[in-house]
C-alpha positions in Angstrom: 74.1 -21.9 -49.2 71.3 -24.0 -47.6 69.3 -23.0 -44.5 68.4 -25.4 -41.8 65.9 -24.7 -39.1 66.7 -26.4 -35.8 63.7 -26.9 -33.5 64.7 -28.2 -30.0 63.9 -27.1 -26.5 67.4 -27.8 -25.2 69.8 -24.9 -25.5 72.7 -27.4 -25.4 71.3 -29.3 -28.4 70.5 -26.1 -30.3 74.1 -24.9 -29.8 75.6 -28.3 -30.7 73.6 -28.7 -33.9 74.1 -25.1 -34.9 77.9 -25.4 -34.5 78.1 -28.6 -36.5 76.0 -27.2 -39.3 77.6 -23.8 -39.6 81.1 -25.4 -39.6 79.9 -27.3 -42.7 78.6 -24.2 -44.5 74.9 -24.2 -43.6 73.0 -21.2 -42.5 71.0 -22.0 -39.3 67.9 -20.7 -37.7 66.7 -21.9 -34.3 63.4 -22.3 -32.4 63.0 -23.6 -28.9 59.4 -24.8 -29.2 57.2 -26.5 -31.7 55.0 -23.5 -32.0 57.9 -21.1 -32.6 59.4 -23.6 -35.1 56.1 -23.8 -37.2 55.9 -20.0 -37.3 59.6 -19.6 -38.3 59.2 -22.3 -41.0 56.3 -20.3 -42.5 58.1 -17.0 -42.5 61.6 -18.1 -43.5 61.0 -21.2 -45.7 64.2 -23.1 -44.7 65.6 -25.8 -47.0 65.4 -28.4 -44.2 64.1 -28.8 -40.6 65.7 -30.7 -37.7 62.8 -31.5 -35.3 63.2 -32.7 -31.7 60.2 -34.8 -30.5 59.9 -34.3 -26.7 59.1 -30.6 -26.2 56.6 -28.9 -23.9 53.4 -27.6 -25.6 53.4 -28.7 -29.3 55.6 -31.8 -29.5 57.7 -32.6 -32.6 55.2 -35.0 -34.0 52.4 -32.4 -33.8 54.7 -29.7 -35.3 55.7 -32.0 -38.1 52.1 -32.9 -38.9 51.2 -29.2 -38.9 54.0 -28.3 -41.3 53.1 -31.2 -43.6 49.5 -30.1 -43.8 50.3 -26.5 -44.6 50.7 -25.8 -48.4 53.4 -23.2 -47.6 55.6 -25.6 -45.7 54.7 -29.2 -46.8 57.6 -29.3 -49.2 60.3 -28.7 -46.6 61.9 -32.0 -45.5 61.7 -32.7 -41.8 64.2 -34.9 -40.0 63.1 -36.1 -36.6 65.9 -36.1 -34.1 65.2 -37.7 -30.7 66.7 -39.7 -27.9 64.0 -42.4 -28.3 65.2 -45.3 -30.3 61.9 -47.0 -30.7 60.5 -48.4 -34.0 57.0 -47.3 -33.1 58.2 -43.7 -32.7 60.0 -43.9 -36.1 56.9 -45.1 -37.8 54.7 -42.5 -36.1 57.2 -39.7 -37.1 57.1 -40.8 -40.8 53.3 -40.9 -40.7 53.3 -37.3 -39.6 55.4 -36.3 -42.6 59.0 -36.6 -41.5 61.4 -37.9 -44.2 64.0 -39.3 -41.8 64.5 -40.2 -38.2 67.8 -40.0 -36.3 68.6 -41.0 -32.7 70.8 -38.7 -30.5 73.7 -38.5 -30.1 74.4 -37.9 -33.7 77.8 -37.5 -35.3 78.6 -34.5 -37.4 79.3 -36.5 -40.5 76.1 -38.5 -40.2 74.0 -35.3 -39.7 75.5 -33.4 -42.6 75.2 -36.5 -44.9 71.5 -36.9 -43.9 70.7 -33.3 -44.5 72.4 -33.2 -47.9 70.6 -36.5 -48.8 67.1 -35.3 -48.0 67.6 -32.0 -49.7 68.8 -33.8 -52.9 65.8 -36.1 -52.9 
């Protein structure tokens, strides 16, 4: 069973993604800030991370860069999930170490397929 860490400051989004993933057999962990997410990733070593971009404090790009620079977490695939559908943000996210970039709202099938694909890579 694969574990996915969901990092998002919206309780609604956390709940939505958690329900989608658990219904499809994933174990989920949640963090409501970039700082908490980075710490949880270091201690729990999830198989994949879903990362929101716009969060107070450490944003998703900063958290992704921090995870990618740490030897303990750099091998964990990060999927950026955001409401911003801008090519410059997608490019920036990939430069920070994200492996994929999805725009909200995201369908359950699309999300599960993407997670399985990045974990298989």
